[in-house]
N, C-alpha and C positions, 0 to 999 in steps of 0.2 A: 767442788766440781771434779777434781781428780781424787780418786780414791786410792788408798794404799793397801787395799785388800790383797791378801796373799792368794794367788791362784793355786789350786791343787794340781798336782801333776796328773795328767790323764793316764789311764791304764795303757800299758804298752800294746801295740798292735803287731801281729806277726807280719814280717816283711821289712820292718825297720829295726835292724839289729844294731845294738851298741857294740857288741863284741862278737866276732866271727872266728870260729875254729874250723879251718878248711879241711878238705879230704886228706891232704898230705901231712897234716899236723897230728903229732902224738904228744899227749901230756900225761906225765906220771906225777900225780899229786892232786890234792883237793883244790876245788875252785869255789870261791865265794864271790858273789856278784850282786849288782843291782841293775835294774833296767831290763834289757833284752839280750839274751845270749843264744846264739845259733851254733850248734855243734854238728859238723859234718865229718869230723875226724874221729880219732880215738882218744878217750879220756879214761885213764885208770886212776880213779879216785872219786871222792864224794863231790857232788855239785849242790851247793847251798846258796839260796838267796838270803841277803841280809834282812832281818826282821823289819816289819813296818812298811813294806812297800808292795806293789802289785807286779813284781818281777815275772818275766816270762822266759821259759826255756823251750827252745825248739830243737829237737834232735832230728836232723835230716835223714834222708834215705840211706846215706853212706855213714851216718853217725853211729857210734858205738861207745857206750858208757859202761864201764865196769866199776860200780860203786853205787852208793845210795844217793837218791835225789830228794831234796827237800826245798821245793819251790812252789809258790802260790798257784802259778799257771804253767802247765806243761802240755806241749804238743809233741807227739812221738810218731815219726815215720820210720825210724831205724830200730836199733837193738839196745836193750838195757839189761844188764845183769846186776841186779840189786833191787832193794826196795824203793818204791816211789811214793812220796808223801806230798799231796797237794792240799792246800787249804781252800782253794777257789775252784779250779777247773782243770780237768785232765781230758785230753783228746787223743785217743789212740787211732791212728790212721791205718788204712789198708796196708797189710803186710808188716805192720809194726810188731815187735816181739818184746815181751817183758818176762824175764825169769826172776821172779821175786814177788813179794807181797805189794799190793797197791792199796794205799789209803787215800780216799778222795772225798770231796764234798759234792762235786758234780762231775759225772763221767759221760763221755761220748766215746763209743767204740764202733768202728767201722767193720763191716764184714771182711774177714780175712786177718784181722788183728788177733794176736794171741797173748794170753797171760798164763804163765805157768807159776801159780802162786795164789794166795788168797786175795779176794776183792773185799775190802772193808770200807763201808761208808762211814764218814766221820762221825755222824750221830750214833751209829751202831757201836763204834769203838769205845765211845764214852760210856754207853750203857753196859758194855761187857766189863769194863773196869770196875763199875759200881756193884756188880753182881758178886756176892760172896757165897762160895760153895761150902765153906767151912774148912777148918785147918786140916782135918783128917781125910778130906776127899782125895780120891785118886782118879786116874784116868778110867779105871774099870767102873768105879762108882758113878762117874759121869755118864759113861756109855749105858749102864743099867738104867739110870734115871731117864735117859732119852728114849730107850727102847721100851720102857715099860710102865 
């Protein structure tokens, strides 16, 4: 009658933060977390979610991160200076700014958001790694091949 089945943890929803970094908070150092992290302050360091979960990082309008981000789900309203790597979903809201490369699986980008760097879809990144130009290839050889 009573089952001892383990329930899977639901995916985190924005609005229910486990950890909150407020506007007046400044952190120097890397952050590793699980669950939901909301940053509206300044973080100088990398932000990483522990493997094997559906963690969510939200960077508020006053949020500012100087470092690389590696989190499955990311919502950005503020400013990021560093690379952003998501395995599930990236949502760039109006007036968000990213100065760095963005690696994503699913991307939503509002009008007014900006990325100063490369946008690399996860499937594309894997294909690029498998492509072999040869040991003696140079940047000029690549440009000639593309031009002609």
